[in-house]
DRENDO-1510 file (C-alpha; in Angstrom, 1 decimal, always signed):
<recs>
REC; n; res; u; v; w
REC; 1; MET; +4.0; +14.2; -22.0 .
REC; 2; ALA; +6.3; +12.1; -19.9 .
REC; 3; THR; +8.6; +14.0; -17.6 .
REC; 4; GLY; +11.8; +12.3; -16.3 .
REC; 5; ILE; +13.1; +13.9; -13.1 .
REC; 6; GLN; +16.3; +13.3; -11.2 .
REC; 7; GLY; +16.6; +15.7; -8.3 .
REC; 8; THR; +19.5; +18.1; -8.5 .
REC; 9; LEU; +19.1; +19.9; -5.1 .
REC; 10; LEU; +22.5; +20.3; -3.4 .
REC; 11; PRO; +23.4; +21.5; +0.1 .
REC; 12; MET; +24.1; +25.2; +0.3 .
REC; 13; GLY; +27.8; +25.9; -0.1 .
REC; 14; HIS; +28.4; +22.6; -2.0 .
REC; 15; ARG; +31.6; +22.5; -4.0 .
REC; 16; GLY; +32.7; +20.0; -6.6 .
REC; 17; PRO; +31.1; +18.3; -9.5 .
REC; 18; LEU; +27.3; +18.4; -9.8 .
REC; 19; ARG; +25.9; +15.0; -9.3 .
REC; 20; PRO; +22.2; +14.3; -9.6 .
REC; 21; ILE; +20.4; +13.2; -6.5 .
REC; 22; ARG; +18.5; +10.0; -7.2 .
REC; 23; ALA; +14.8; +10.1; -6.9 .
REC; 24; THR; +13.3; +7.7; -4.3 .
REC; 25; TYR; +10.0; +6.0; -3.6 .
REC; 26; ALA; +9.2; +8.9; -1.2 .
REC; 27; ASP; +9.4; +11.3; -4.2 .
REC; 28; LEU; +7.0; +9.0; -6.1 .
REC; 29; GLU; +4.6; +9.1; -3.2 .
REC; 30; ALA; +4.7; +12.9; -3.2 .
REC; 31; VAL; +3.4; +13.2; -6.8 .
REC; 32; PRO; -0.1; +14.6; -6.9 .
REC; 33; SER; -2.9; +12.1; -7.4 .
REC; 34; ASN; -3.9; +13.6; -10.7 .
REC; 35; GLN; -0.7; +12.3; -12.3 .
REC; 36; VAL; +0.7; +8.8; -12.9 .
REC; 37; ALA; +4.2; +8.4; -11.5 .
REC; 38; GLU; +6.9; +5.7; -12.1 .
REC; 39; LEU; +10.4; +5.2; -10.8 .
REC; 40; ILE; +13.1; +3.5; -12.9 .
REC; 41; GLN; +16.7; +3.4; -11.7 .
REC; 42; GLY; +16.5; +6.6; -9.7 .
REC; 43; THR; +14.6; +8.6; -12.3 .
REC; 44; LEU; +11.1; +9.7; -11.5 .
REC; 45; TYR; +8.7; +9.9; -14.5 .
REC; 46; THR; +5.4; +11.7; -14.3 .
REC; 47; PHE; +2.5; +11.7; -16.7 .
REC; 48; PRO; -0.9; +13.3; -16.9 .
REC; 49; ARG; -3.9; +10.9; -16.5 .
REC; 50; PRO; -4.8; +9.1; -19.8 .
REC; 51; ALA; -6.8; +10.8; -22.5 .
REC; 52; PRO; -10.3; +9.5; -23.3 .
REC; 53; LYS; -9.2; +7.4; -26.3 .
REC; 54; HIS; -6.4; +5.8; -24.3 .
REC; 55; ALA; -8.7; +5.1; -21.4 .
REC; 56; ASN; -11.4; +3.6; -23.8 .
REC; 57; THR; -8.8; +1.2; -25.3 .
REC; 58; THR; -7.6; +0.1; -21.9 .
REC; 59; SER; -11.1; -0.5; -20.6 .
REC; 60; ALA; -12.3; -2.3; -23.7 .
REC; 61; LEU; -9.4; -4.7; -23.7 .
REC; 62; GLY; -9.8; -5.4; -20.0 .
REC; 63; ILE; -13.4; -6.3; -20.6 .
REC; 64; LYS; -12.5; -8.5; -23.6 .
REC; 65; ILE; -9.9; -10.6; -21.8 .
REC; 66; GLY; -11.1; -10.2; -18.3 .
REC; 67; GLY; -14.4; -12.1; -18.9 .
REC; 68; PRO; -12.9; -15.3; -20.3 .
REC; 69; PHE; -9.6; -15.3; -18.4 .
REC; 70; HIS; -10.1; -13.5; -15.1 .
REC; 71; LEU; -13.7; -14.6; -14.5 .
REC; 72; GLY; -13.8; -17.8; -16.6 .
REC; 73; ASP; -16.8; -16.5; -18.5 .
REC; 74; ARG; -16.9; -18.5; -21.8 .
REC; 75; GLY; -13.1; -19.0; -21.4 .
REC; 76; PRO; -10.5; -20.9; -19.6 .
REC; 77; GLY; -10.1; -18.7; -16.5 .
REC; 78; GLY; -6.9; -19.1; -14.5 .
REC; 79; TRP; -5.7; -15.4; -14.6 .
REC; 80; TRP; -5.8; -12.2; -12.6 .
REC; 81; ILE; -6.3; -9.4; -15.1 .
REC; 82; LEU; -5.8; -6.0; -13.4 .
REC; 83; ASP; -5.9; -2.3; -14.4 .
REC; 84; GLU; -2.9; -0.1; -13.6 .
REC; 85; PRO; -1.3; -2.3; -10.9 .
REC; 86; GLU; +1.8; -0.8; -9.2 .
REC; 87; ILE; +4.6; -3.3; -9.5 .
REC; 88; HIS; +7.9; -3.1; -7.6 .
REC; 89; PHE; +11.2; -4.6; -8.8 .
REC; 90; PRO; +14.6; -4.4; -7.3 .
REC; 91; ASP; +16.7; -1.6; -8.8 .
REC; 92; PRO; +19.8; -3.3; -10.2 .
REC; 93; THR; +21.8; -0.1; -10.0 .
REC; 94; ALA; +21.2; +0.6; -6.3 .
REC; 95; PRO; +20.9; -2.2; -3.7 .
REC; 96; GLY; +17.9; -1.7; -1.5 .
REC; 97; GLU; +16.2; +0.6; -3.9 .
REC; 98; ILE; +13.2; -0.2; -6.1 .
REC; 99; ASP; +11.9; +0.4; -9.6 .
REC; 100; ALA; +8.1; +1.1; -9.5 .
REC; 101; VAL; +6.0; +0.9; -12.7 .
REC; 102; VAL; +2.3; +1.0; -13.5 .
REC; 103; PRO; +1.4; -0.8; -16.8 .
REC; 104; ASP; -2.0; +0.0; -18.2 .
REC; 105; LEU; -3.0; -3.7; -17.8 .
REC; 106; ALA; -1.2; -6.7; -16.4 .
REC; 107; GLY; -2.0; -10.4; -16.0 .
REC; 108; TRP; -0.8; -13.1; -13.6 .
REC; 109; LYS; -1.5; -16.8; -13.9 .
REC; 110; ARG; -3.2; -17.9; -10.8 .
REC; 111; ALA; -1.0; -21.0; -10.7 .
REC; 112; ARG; +1.9; -18.6; -10.0 .
REC; 113; MET; +0.0; -16.2; -7.8 .
REC; 114; PRO; -2.9; -18.0; -6.1 .
REC; 115; ALA; -4.0; -15.0; -4.0 .
REC; 116; LEU; -3.6; -11.2; -4.4 .
REC; 117; PRO; -1.1; -9.5; -2.1 .
REC; 118; GLU; -2.3; -7.6; +0.9 .
REC; 119; GLU; +0.0; -4.6; +0.1 .
REC; 120; ALA; -1.0; -1.9; -2.4 .
REC; 121; TYR; +1.6; -3.2; -4.9 .
REC; 122; PHE; +3.0; -6.3; -6.4 .
REC; 123; THR; +6.5; -7.7; -6.2 .
REC; 124; LEU; +5.9; -10.8; -8.5 .
REC; 125; ALA; +6.5; -10.1; -12.1 .
REC; 126; PRO; +3.4; -10.4; -14.3 .
REC; 127; ASP; +3.1; -13.1; -17.0 .
REC; 128; TRP; +1.7; -10.4; -19.4 .
REC; 129; ILE; +1.6; -6.7; -19.6 .
REC; 130; CYS; -0.1; -4.3; -21.9 .
REC; 131; GLU; +0.9; -0.7; -22.5 .
REC; 132; VAL; -1.5; +1.6; -24.4 .
REC; 133; LEU; +0.7; +4.1; -26.2 .
REC; 134; SER; +0.1; +7.8; -26.5 .
REC; 135; LYS; +2.2; +10.6; -28.0 .
REC; 136; GLY; +3.6; +11.5; -24.6 .
REC; 137; THR; +4.3; +8.0; -23.3 .
REC; 138; LYS; +5.3; +5.8; -26.3 .
REC; 139; ALA; +9.0; +6.5; -26.1 .
REC; 140; HIS; +9.0; +5.8; -22.4 .
REC; 141; ASP; +7.0; +2.6; -22.8 .
REC; 142; ARG; +9.3; +1.3; -25.6 .
REC; 143; GLU; +12.7; +2.6; -24.4 .
REC; 144; ASP; +12.5; +2.4; -20.6 .
REC; 145; LYS; +9.8; +0.0; -19.7 .
REC; 146; MET; +10.1; -2.8; -22.3 .
REC; 147; PRO; +13.7; -3.5; -21.3 .
REC; 148; LEU; +12.7; -3.5; -17.6 .
REC; 149; TYR; +9.9; -6.0; -18.3 .
REC; 150; ALA; +12.3; -8.2; -20.2 .
REC; 151; ARG; +14.9; -8.0; -17.4 .
REC; 152; GLU; +12.3; -9.2; -14.9 .
REC; 153; GLY; +11.1; -12.1; -17.0 .
REC; 154; VAL; +7.7; -10.9; -18.1 .
REC; 155; GLN; +6.8; -13.5; -20.8 .
REC; 156; HIS; +4.3; -11.6; -23.0 .
REC; 157; ALA; +3.9; -7.9; -23.8 .
REC; 158; TRP; +1.4; -6.0; -25.9 .
REC; 159; LEU; +1.8; -2.5; -27.2 .
REC; 160; ILE; -1.4; -0.9; -28.4 .
REC; 161; ASP; -1.7; +2.4; -30.2 .
REC; 162; PRO; -5.3; +3.7; -30.3 .
REC; 163; LEU; -4.3; +6.5; -32.7 .
REC; 164; THR; -2.8; +4.3; -35.4 .
REC; 165; ARG; -5.1; +1.4; -34.4 .
REC; 166; THR; -2.4; -1.2; -34.1 .
REC; 167; LEU; -1.5; -4.0; -31.8 .
REC; 168; GLU; +2.1; -5.4; -31.4 .
REC; 169; VAL; +2.5; -8.7; -29.6 .
REC; 170; TYR; +5.9; -9.6; -28.1 .
REC; 171; THR; +7.1; -12.9; -26.6 .
REC; 172; LEU; +10.2; -13.1; -24.4 .
REC; 173; GLY; +12.9; -15.3; -25.9 .
REC; 174; ALA; +16.3; -16.6; -25.0 .
REC; 175; GLY; +18.6; -14.2; -23.2 .
REC; 176; LYS; +15.6; -12.3; -22.0 .
REC; 177; ARG; +15.2; -10.6; -25.4 .
REC; 178; TRP; +11.9; -9.7; -27.0 .
REC; 179; SER; +10.9; -11.4; -30.2 .
REC; 180; GLU; +10.1; -9.4; -33.3 .
REC; 181; PRO; +6.5; -8.3; -32.8 .
REC; 182; VAL; +3.6; -9.9; -34.5 .
REC; 183; SER; +1.6; -6.9; -35.6 .
REC; 184; TYR; -2.2; -6.5; -36.2 .
REC; 185; SER; -4.2; -3.4; -37.2 .
REC; 186; GLY; -7.5; -1.9; -37.9 .
REC; 187; VAL; -10.5; -4.2; -37.6 .
REC; 188; GLU; -8.8; -7.6; -37.7 .
REC; 189; VAL; -10.1; -10.4; -35.5 .
REC; 190; VAL; -7.1; -11.9; -33.8 .
REC; 191; ARG; -5.9; -14.6; -31.5 .
REC; 192; ALA; -2.8; -13.3; -29.7 .
REC; 193; ALA; -0.6; -15.0; -27.2 .
REC; 194; PRO; -1.1; -15.6; -24.3 .
REC; 195; PHE; -4.8; -15.1; -24.8 .
REC; 196; ASP; -5.2; -17.0; -28.1 .
REC; 197; ALA; -7.9; -19.2; -26.6 .
REC; 198; VAL; -10.4; -16.5; -27.6 .
REC; 199; GLU; -10.8; -14.2; -30.5 .
REC; 200; ILE; -10.5; -10.4; -30.0 .
REC; 201; ASP; -12.1; -8.1; -32.5 .
REC; 202; LEU; -9.8; -5.1; -32.7 .
REC; 203; SER; -12.5; -2.8; -33.9 .
REC; 204; SER; -14.0; -2.9; -30.4 .
REC; 205; LEU; -10.8; -1.2; -29.0 .
REC; 206; TRP; -11.1; +2.0; -31.0 .
REC; 207; ALA; -13.3; +4.9; -30.1 .
</recs>
């Protein structure tokens, strides 16, 4: 289950209205390594590591699109497809602070990012993200992260639910608004933007 934390520690003897202390990147770095942590507009969210079905779907999809698009194996190549990259964006509510998110999968066109950064994070918005939903994270993925991805100009987003066996495909439109999703389910064989150069058998994503 996702936990959103804004610190509320106040100096001893403090008087006046209680104002939450914004979480910072230092708070994110202090989260134990057995949890996933994200920071959005001063709120720190922590999650347990993914359950097996979640991890299976993420890994299977990475294999499906990584071969043809990351490696150019029987496909067009031209992409970096990465598992759980940490991505930093400017926090629009606090100059000098950052938002830090970790999508399950993300992809960058190599024409936009010819080489990987030296740092352990990315500052360039991906061209595509995929979030694999779970009971504990789906509200956070939809309500907190999807607006952030739109704000930063991510062009394509996939939401996959391994429990309901569904794929929702979103494209960013005018005004940085997500399109209505194109939805697929079950054992369909699909061609979904931006990877519609190859077919993906959805049955391979479900444990």
